[in-house]
C-alpha positions in Angstrom: -36.0 46.8 48.5 -32.8 48.8 48.6 -32.0 50.7 45.4 -29.1 53.0 45.1 -29.4 56.5 43.7 -27.1 59.5 43.7 -27.5 62.9 45.5 -26.2 66.3 44.4 -22.8 65.3 45.7 -22.8 62.3 43.4 -22.3 59.8 46.3 -24.6 56.8 46.2 -27.5 56.7 48.7 -29.4 53.6 49.4 -33.2 54.2 49.1 -35.2 51.9 51.3 -38.5 51.0 49.7 -41.1 48.9 51.5 -43.1 46.2 49.7 -46.2 48.3 50.4 -44.7 51.3 48.6 -43.8 49.3 45.6 -47.2 47.6 45.4 -49.3 50.7 46.0 -47.3 52.6 43.5 -48.4 50.2 40.8 -52.0 50.2 42.0 -52.1 54.0 41.8 -50.7 53.9 38.2 -53.6 51.5 37.4 -56.2 54.0 38.7 -55.0 56.8 36.3 -56.9 55.0 33.4 -53.7 54.7 31.4 -54.0 50.9 31.4 -57.6 50.5 30.5 -56.8 49.1 27.1 -54.5 46.3 28.4 -55.5 42.8 27.5 -54.8 39.5 29.4 -52.1 38.3 27.1 -49.8 41.3 26.9 -46.1 40.7 26.2 -43.9 43.3 27.7 -40.3 44.1 26.7 -38.1 45.6 29.5 -34.8 47.0 28.1 -33.8 48.9 31.3 -31.6 47.3 34.0 -33.4 46.0 37.1 -31.2 48.1 39.4 -33.0 51.1 37.9 -36.3 52.0 39.5 -37.9 52.3 36.0 -36.6 48.9 35.0 -37.8 47.0 38.0 -41.2 48.8 38.3 -41.9 48.1 34.6 -41.2 44.4 35.1 -43.4 44.3 38.2 -46.1 46.3 36.3 -46.3 43.3 33.9 -45.9 40.5 36.4 -48.5 42.0 38.7 -51.0 41.6 35.8 -49.9 38.1 34.8 -48.2 39.3 31.6 -45.2 37.8 29.9 -42.1 40.0 30.5 -39.1 39.7 28.2 -35.8 40.9 29.7 -32.7 42.0 27.7 -29.4 43.5 28.6 -28.9 44.7 25.0 -30.7 48.0 24.5 -29.3 48.7 21.0 -32.2 49.6 18.7 -31.5 46.7 16.2 -31.6 44.2 19.0 -34.7 45.7 20.4 -36.5 45.6 17.1 -35.4 42.0 16.6 -36.9 41.1 20.0 -40.1 43.0 19.4 -40.6 41.0 16.2 -39.5 37.6 17.5 -41.5 37.8 20.8 -44.6 39.6 19.4 -44.1 42.4 21.9 -47.2 44.4 22.6 -45.8 47.0 25.0 -42.4 48.4 26.2 -40.9 51.0 28.4 -38.1 53.1 27.0 -36.2 56.3 27.5 -36.8 58.8 24.6 -33.4 58.1 23.2 -34.4 54.5 22.6 -37.7 55.4 21.1 -35.9 57.6 18.6 -33.5 54.7 17.8 -36.4 52.2 17.4 -38.2 54.5 15.0 -35.1 55.0 12.9 -34.4 51.3 12.9 -37.9 50.5 11.7 -37.7 53.1 8.9 -34.3 51.9 7.7 -35.5 48.3 7.5 -38.9 49.2 6.2 -40.7 47.1 8.8 -43.3 47.8 11.5 -44.0 45.8 14.7 -47.7 45.1 14.1 -48.2 43.7 17.6 -46.8 46.8 19.3 -49.7 48.7 20.9 -48.1 50.9 23.4 -44.8 52.6 24.4 -44.3 53.8 27.9 -41.5 56.3 28.5 -39.9 58.3 31.2 -36.5 59.3 32.8 -36.3 62.2 30.4 -38.8 64.4 28.5 -39.7 63.6 24.9 -40.0 66.5 22.5 -43.4 66.8 20.7 -41.9 66.2 17.2 -40.6 62.9 18.3 -43.9 61.9 19.8 -45.7 62.9 16.6 -43.3 60.9 14.6 -43.7 57.9 16.9 -47.4 57.9 16.6 -47.1 58.2 12.8 -44.3 55.7 12.2 -45.0 53.1 14.9 -48.8 53.5 15.1 -49.1 52.9 18.8 -50.2 54.8 22.0 -47.8 56.5 24.4 -47.8 56.9 28.2 -45.3 59.1 30.1 -44.1 58.6 33.7 -42.4 61.2 35.9 -40.9 60.2 39.2 -37.9 59.1 41.2 -36.6 56.2 43.2 -37.5 57.9 46.5 -41.2 57.8 45.5 -41.1 54.1 44.3 -40.9 55.2 40.7 -43.9 57.3 39.7 -45.6 60.5 41.0 -47.3 61.6 37.8 -48.5 60.1 34.6 -49.5 61.5 31.2 -51.8 58.8 29.8 -52.4 58.0 26.1 -55.4 60.4 26.2 -53.0 63.2 27.1 -51.0 62.6 23.9 -53.5 64.5 21.9 -52.4 66.5 18.8 -55.4 68.7 19.4 -53.9 69.8 22.7 -50.2 70.0 21.8 -49.4 72.0 25.0 -50.0 68.8 27.1 -47.1 67.1 25.3 -44.8 69.5 27.2 -46.1 68.3 30.6 -45.4 65.2 32.6 -49.1 64.6 33.4 -51.1 64.7 36.6 -50.3 63.3 40.0 -51.3 59.7 40.8 -54.5 59.2 42.7 -53.8 59.0 46.4 -50.7 61.2 46.2 -50.2 64.9 46.1 -47.8 67.5 44.5 -47.2 71.0 45.6 -44.9 73.7 44.2 -43.0 75.6 46.9 -40.6 78.5 47.0 -37.2 78.6 48.7 -39.0 79.3 52.0 -41.2 76.2 51.6 -44.3 78.3 50.9 -46.8 77.0 48.3 -46.8 79.2 45.2 -49.7 80.2 43.1 -50.9 78.2 40.1 -48.6 78.7 37.1 -45.6 79.9 39.2 -42.4 77.9 39.2 -40.7 76.5 42.3 -39.5 73.2 43.7 -41.7 70.1 43.4 -42.7 68.6 46.7 -44.5 65.2 46.7 -46.4 63.1 49.2 -48.0 59.7 49.1 -48.0 56.1 50.3 -45.2 55.2 47.9 -42.6 57.3 49.7 -39.4 55.8 50.7 -38.7 54.8 54.3 -35.5 56.8 54.2 -31.9 56.6 53.1 -30.1 53.7 54.6 -27.9 54.7 57.5 -28.2 58.4 56.5 -30.7 60.0 58.9 -29.4 63.5 58.4 -29.8 63.3 54.6 -33.2 61.8 55.0 -34.3 64.6 57.3 -33.1 67.1 54.6 -35.5 65.8 52.0 -38.4 64.4 54.0 -40.2 67.3 55.8 -43.5 66.9 57.6 -44.4 63.9 55.4 -43.5 65.6 52.2 -40.5 64.6 49.9 -38.5 67.5 48.5 -37.7 66.3 45.0 -35.1 69.0 44.2 -36.7 69.3 40.8 -38.2 72.5 39.5 -41.7 72.7 38.1 -45.1 74.4 37.9 -48.7 73.3 37.9 -51.4 74.6 35.5 -55.1 75.1 36.4 -56.0 71.6 35.3 -53.4 70.0 37.5 -50.8 69.2 34.8 -47.2 69.3 35.9 -44.6 71.0 33.8 -40.9 70.6 34.6 -38.7 73.7 34.7 -35.0 74.1 35.4 -33.8 71.6 37.9 -33.1 72.7 41.4 -30.2 70.3 41.5 -27.3 70.4 39.1 -28.0 66.9 37.8 -27.9 66.4 34.1 -30.2 63.8 32.4 -28.7 62.5 29.2 -30.3 59.7 27.3 -32.3 58.8 30.4 -29.2 58.5 32.6 -28.3 60.7 35.5 -25.0 62.5 35.4 -23.7 64.5 38.4 -21.3 67.3 37.5 -19.1 66.9 40.6 -18.2 63.3 39.5 -17.1 64.4 36.0 -15.3 67.5 37.4 -13.3 65.4 39.7 -12.0 63.4 36.7 -11.4 66.5 34.6 -9.2 68.0 37.2 -6.9 65.0 37.0 -6.1 65.9 33.4 -2.6 67.5 33.3 -3.8 70.4 31.2 -6.9 71.3 33.3 -6.5 73.8 36.2 -10.2 74.0 37.0 -13.5 73.2 35.4 -17.3 73.2 35.5 -19.7 70.7 34.1 -23.3 71.6 33.0 -26.0 70.4 30.7 -27.4 72.0 27.5 -30.5 71.1 25.7 -30.0 68.4 23.0 -32.6 67.2 20.5 -31.2 63.6 20.6 -30.1 63.1 24.2 -32.5 65.4 26.0 -29.4 67.1 27.5 -25.8 66.8 26.5 -22.9 66.9 29.1 -20.8 70.0 28.5 -17.6 71.2 30.3 -15.8 74.5 30.5 -12.2 74.3 31.5 -9.5 76.7 32.7 -6.1 75.6 31.5 -2.9 75.3 33.4 -0.2 77.9 32.4 1.5 76.8 29.1 -1.0 74.0 28.5 -2.3 73.3 25.0 -6.1 72.9 24.6 -7.2 69.7 23.0 -10.9 69.0 23.5 -10.8 65.5 22.0 -7.9 64.5 24.2 -9.8 65.7 27.3 -12.9 63.8 26.4 -10.9 60.6 25.7 -9.3 61.0 29.1 -12.6 61.2 30.9 -13.9 58.2 29.0 -10.9 56.2 30.2 -11.8 56.9 33.8 -15.7 56.7 34.0 -18.7 55.6 32.0 -18.7 57.0 28.5 -22.1 58.6 28.7 -20.8 60.8 31.6 -18.0 62.2 29.4 -18.6 65.7 28.0 -19.7 65.9 24.4 -18.7 69.5 24.3 -15.6 71.0 25.9 -15.0 74.7 25.8 -11.9 76.6 26.9 -12.6 79.6 29.2 -10.2 82.1 30.6 -12.0 82.4 34.0 -15.0 80.5 35.3 -17.8 82.7 36.8 -17.6 82.6 40.6 -19.3 84.0 43.6 -17.5 86.3 46.1 -16.7 83.2 48.1 -15.1 81.5 45.1 -17.8 79.0 44.3 -18.4 78.4 40.6 -21.7 79.7 39.3 -23.0 76.8 37.1 -26.3 78.5 36.4 -24.6 81.6 35.0 -22.1 79.6 33.0 -24.9 77.5 31.5 -26.8 80.7 30.5 -23.7 82.2 29.0 -23.1 79.1 26.9 -26.8 79.0 25.8 -26.5 82.6 24.7 -23.2 81.9 22.9 -24.8 78.9 21.1 -27.7 81.1 20.0 -25.6 84.0 18.8 -25.3 84.4 15.0 -21.9 83.5 13.4 
């Protein structure tokens, strides 16, 4: 299977996945115990596109167990609720944004899907208040995946038993590594760090990709001695639960979709008022992260945030457009002239937290 993903540069890379990797990935998920309550007549709803690793693996997860799988290309919450009711859906896989929308749709209509027993989620973290509301309003069990295309979808799972109000700290984790696979946290010199320390997540297992199609150099950069360098930051606790920290890469995850700053910046720089810019993500209660941009204006240009956002939306997908545009006199740069996104993001976080 060849699925395309994007690297830190934003250019698509074809991830080559063997049939064995896809199959064993689903078997390892089964061994976590998160599927022990599945019956033999489950009806799964799959609202994610099949070109997305989460979408295709969720469909295969159902088909491999002989379940009915309902596909849709309309992920709007009203349509999803209609399908759940019409098809007597028992389980679904969603990004947190859709979970929130489904809950709000149920509340607004005053209905509950009585057949819905489980919601699986991933692609972005779900904040504990949303989980608690989901358990209360929907009345079903939750399971979280963490992974990436290069590992055939999943490297860790937080099963329903981990969604325990009595252990609220676990809701901030992405679970434990799949049986048969391994995770290590390493520093910049590729040395394994102590339990509790943050670093880059390295993963290994039989579900690893064969490599990037026709890109041996890029493959060699991320596959080292049988380990895959995920580029994501994280830490492990004493029980083996994985917690995500700031990303090593600059990628922004908004509503479960990946946004690469360089792609958005390239469009912003085409705007007649923008001299230079930097795109970064800030925490957002609804989207997980929201895409933000700081722009330096050309001499004599007038700042119009709405016009800049509209321009970006006219060039690329709407979810990639910045939801917040700030004017800045000078972007923070290194001595060599490179923009310091991390420093900019921190400055904007402090600015948003500052009292009026």
